[in-house]
C-alpha positions as CSV (number, residue, x, y, z in Angstrom):
1,M,7.0,-12.1,136.4
2,E,9.3,-9.5,134.9
3,C,12.9,-10.6,134.2
4,L,16.0,-8.3,134.2
5,D,19.2,-9.7,132.8
6,L,22.2,-7.8,134.2
7,Q,25.0,-10.2,133.3
8,G,28.2,-8.3,132.6
9,K,27.2,-5.4,134.8
10,V,28.7,-4.7,138.3
11,C,27.3,-2.9,141.3
12,P,26.3,-0.1,141.7
13,F,24.8,-0.6,138.2
14,V,23.1,-3.8,139.1
15,L,21.3,-2.1,141.9
16,F,20.6,1.0,139.8
17,Y,18.9,-1.0,137.0
18,T,17.1,-3.1,139.6
19,K,15.7,0.0,141.3
20,K,14.6,1.5,138.0
21,K,12.9,-1.7,136.9
22,L,11.0,-2.0,140.2
23,E,9.7,1.5,139.7
24,T,7.9,0.3,136.5
25,I,6.1,-2.7,137.9
26,P,3.0,-2.7,140.2
27,C,3.1,-3.6,143.9
28,G,2.6,-7.4,144.4
29,E,4.5,-8.3,141.2
30,K,7.7,-10.2,141.1
31,L,11.0,-9.3,139.5
32,E,13.7,-11.8,138.6
33,V,17.2,-10.3,138.4
34,I,19.9,-12.4,136.7
35,T,23.5,-11.2,137.4
36,D,27.0,-12.5,137.5
37,D,28.2,-10.0,140.1
38,P,28.6,-11.8,143.4
39,T,28.3,-8.6,145.4
40,A,24.7,-8.1,144.1
41,K,23.4,-10.7,146.6
42,E,24.2,-8.5,149.6
43,T,23.7,-5.1,147.8
44,I,20.2,-6.0,146.5
45,S,19.2,-7.8,149.7
46,G,20.1,-4.8,151.9
47,W,18.4,-2.3,149.6
48,C,15.2,-4.4,149.4
49,K,15.2,-4.8,153.2
50,S,15.5,-1.0,153.7
51,H,12.8,-0.3,151.1
52,R,10.4,-3.1,152.4
53,H,10.6,-5.2,149.3
54,E,10.8,-8.9,149.9
55,I,13.5,-11.3,148.6
56,L,11.7,-14.5,147.8
57,D,14.7,-16.5,146.6
58,I,18.3,-16.2,145.7
59,S,19.8,-19.1,143.8
60,A,23.3,-19.6,142.3
61,A,24.0,-21.7,139.2
62,D,27.5,-21.7,137.6
63,R,28.6,-18.1,138.1
64,H,25.2,-16.6,137.9
65,L,22.8,-15.4,140.6
66,K,19.0,-15.3,140.2
67,I,17.3,-13.0,142.7
68,I,13.5,-13.0,142.9
69,I,12.1,-9.8,144.4
70,L,8.5,-9.2,145.4
71,K,7.6,-5.5,145.1
72,K,5.7,-4.2,148.0
């Protein structure tokens, strides 16, 4: 699984870098996005839904979010 650490970045940059990273990995692979921007949960979830990628998990620990995306 690829990991993308975007702590310190805010949307739209979190979504921008997530989209760019997803372009580099093959279908069927997972991407873990780590962010401290609370708006990323809705932004990335909405974008993935509209582009048919699957959110496998969203977890929060301290002030960080971990979002696991399955590229389709």
